[in-house]
C-alpha positions as CSV (number, residue, x, y, z in Angstrom):
1,M,173.9,107.6,-3.0
2,R,170.8,106.6,-1.0
3,F,169.2,105.0,-4.0
4,L,172.3,102.8,-4.3
5,I,172.4,101.8,-0.9
6,L,168.8,101.0,-1.0
7,L,169.2,99.0,-4.1
8,I,172.2,97.1,-2.7
9,L,170.1,96.2,0.6
10,L,167.2,95.2,-1.6
11,L,169.2,92.9,-3.7
12,S,171.0,91.3,-0.9
13,I,167.6,90.6,0.9
14,N,166.4,89.0,-2.4
15,S,169.4,86.9,-3.0
16,Y,169.3,85.6,0.5
17,A,165.8,84.3,0.1
18,E,166.5,82.8,-3.1
19,Q,169.3,80.5,-2.0
20,Y,166.8,78.0,-0.5
21,D,164.7,75.6,-2.4
22,L,161.2,76.2,-1.6
23,S,159.9,74.8,-4.8
24,T,158.0,71.9,-3.0
25,P,156.6,71.5,0.5
26,E,159.2,68.7,1.1
27,K,162.0,70.7,-0.1
28,T,160.9,73.6,1.9
29,L,160.8,71.4,5.1
30,L,164.2,69.9,4.3
31,S,165.7,73.5,3.9
32,Y,163.9,74.5,7.3
33,Y,165.5,71.6,9.1
34,K,168.8,72.5,7.9
35,C,168.3,76.2,9.0
36,S,167.2,75.0,12.4
37,E,170.1,72.9,12.8
38,T,172.4,75.9,12.3
39,K,170.1,78.0,14.7
40,D,170.1,80.6,11.6
41,E,167.1,82.8,12.5
42,K,167.1,84.7,9.4
43,C,167.3,81.5,7.3
44,V,164.3,80.0,9.3
45,L,162.2,83.1,8.9
46,S,162.6,83.0,5.1
47,H,160.5,79.6,5.3
48,I,157.8,80.9,7.6
49,K,155.1,83.2,6.6
50,G,153.8,85.8,9.0
51,I,156.2,85.8,11.8
52,S,159.3,88.4,12.4
53,S,161.3,86.5,14.9
54,F,161.9,82.9,16.0
55,Q,163.2,81.5,19.2
56,F,165.5,78.2,19.3
57,N,166.1,75.9,22.0
58,V,169.8,76.1,22.4
59,A,170.2,72.7,24.0
60,S,168.4,70.7,21.4
61,K,169.1,69.2,18.0
62,V,166.9,67.5,15.5
63,I,168.7,64.3,14.7
64,D,166.0,62.4,12.7
65,Y,162.7,63.0,11.0
66,E,160.5,61.2,8.7
67,I,157.4,62.2,6.7
68,K,154.5,60.1,7.9
69,K,151.6,61.6,6.1
70,K,151.0,64.5,3.4
71,I,147.3,65.8,3.0
72,I,146.4,68.2,0.2
73,F,143.6,70.3,1.6
74,T,140.3,69.8,-0.3
75,N,136.9,71.3,0.8
76,K,136.7,68.7,3.5
77,E,140.1,69.6,5.0
78,V,139.5,73.5,4.6
79,T,136.1,73.3,6.4
80,E,137.6,71.2,9.2
81,W,140.5,73.5,9.8
82,N,138.3,76.6,9.6
83,T,135.6,75.4,11.8
84,E,138.3,74.8,14.6
85,G,139.3,78.5,14.4
86,F,142.8,77.9,13.5
87,I,144.4,81.2,12.3
88,P,145.2,81.7,9.4
89,S,142.2,80.0,7.6
90,A,143.0,77.4,5.4
91,M,142.5,77.4,1.7
92,L,142.1,74.9,-1.0
93,G,145.7,73.6,-2.2
94,D,147.4,74.1,1.4
95,I,149.4,71.1,2.2
96,Q,149.6,69.4,5.7
97,I,152.7,67.3,6.5
98,D,152.9,65.1,9.5
99,I,156.5,64.2,10.6
100,Q,157.8,62.2,13.2
101,Q,160.9,63.7,14.7
102,T,163.5,62.7,17.0
103,T,165.3,65.3,18.9
104,L,168.3,65.2,21.3
105,Y,168.3,67.6,24.4
106,D,171.3,68.1,26.3
107,S,173.3,65.7,24.1
108,S,171.9,62.8,26.0
109,I,168.2,62.7,25.9
110,K,166.3,61.7,22.9
111,E,162.7,62.4,22.4
112,T,160.4,61.3,19.5
113,G,157.2,63.2,18.7
114,M,155.0,64.1,16.0
115,Y,154.9,67.5,14.2
116,T,152.4,69.0,11.9
117,Y,153.4,71.7,9.4
118,V,150.8,73.4,7.2
119,L,152.3,75.1,4.2
120,R,150.9,77.5,1.3
121,K,152.3,78.6,-2.0
122,Y,153.0,82.3,-1.9
123,N,154.8,83.7,-5.1
124,N,155.6,80.2,-6.3
125,K,157.3,79.5,-3.0
126,W,156.1,77.0,-0.4
127,K,156.2,78.5,3.0
128,I,155.1,77.0,6.6
129,Y,152.2,79.2,8.0
130,S,151.2,76.9,10.9
131,W,153.2,74.4,12.9
132,Y,152.4,72.3,16.2
133,N,153.6,69.4,18.0
134,W,151.5,66.6,19.1
135,G,152.0,62.9,20.4
136,S,155.2,63.6,22.2
137,P,155.9,61.7,25.5
């Protein structure tokens, strides 16, 4: 009986993660934004490597975003990232995507800023392992 319950639990966790398209960095971010829009913590966490909880700003909603730049990490980017001391360390083939994002706060205040997401392929799925905001007013 315990084995059956454990098997059902493992299959449900696996099927939950499988329902999102994480086949490319761009598709991972599109899916991540959809999860964020519905404020689904479990969904958001399935897109991010290395964290166990996620806090939403309940009074905000992303209303628009546009990819402005995509960088595939070569030796140059890996060295720059790792010299800055960011954690986790970068690896060859990681992808940095810079996004201009417009967020609506309290149903009336729009703010546009830049966000950087860094992704890595884990078991054939692209996941976010670092993100930060810059260039906001």
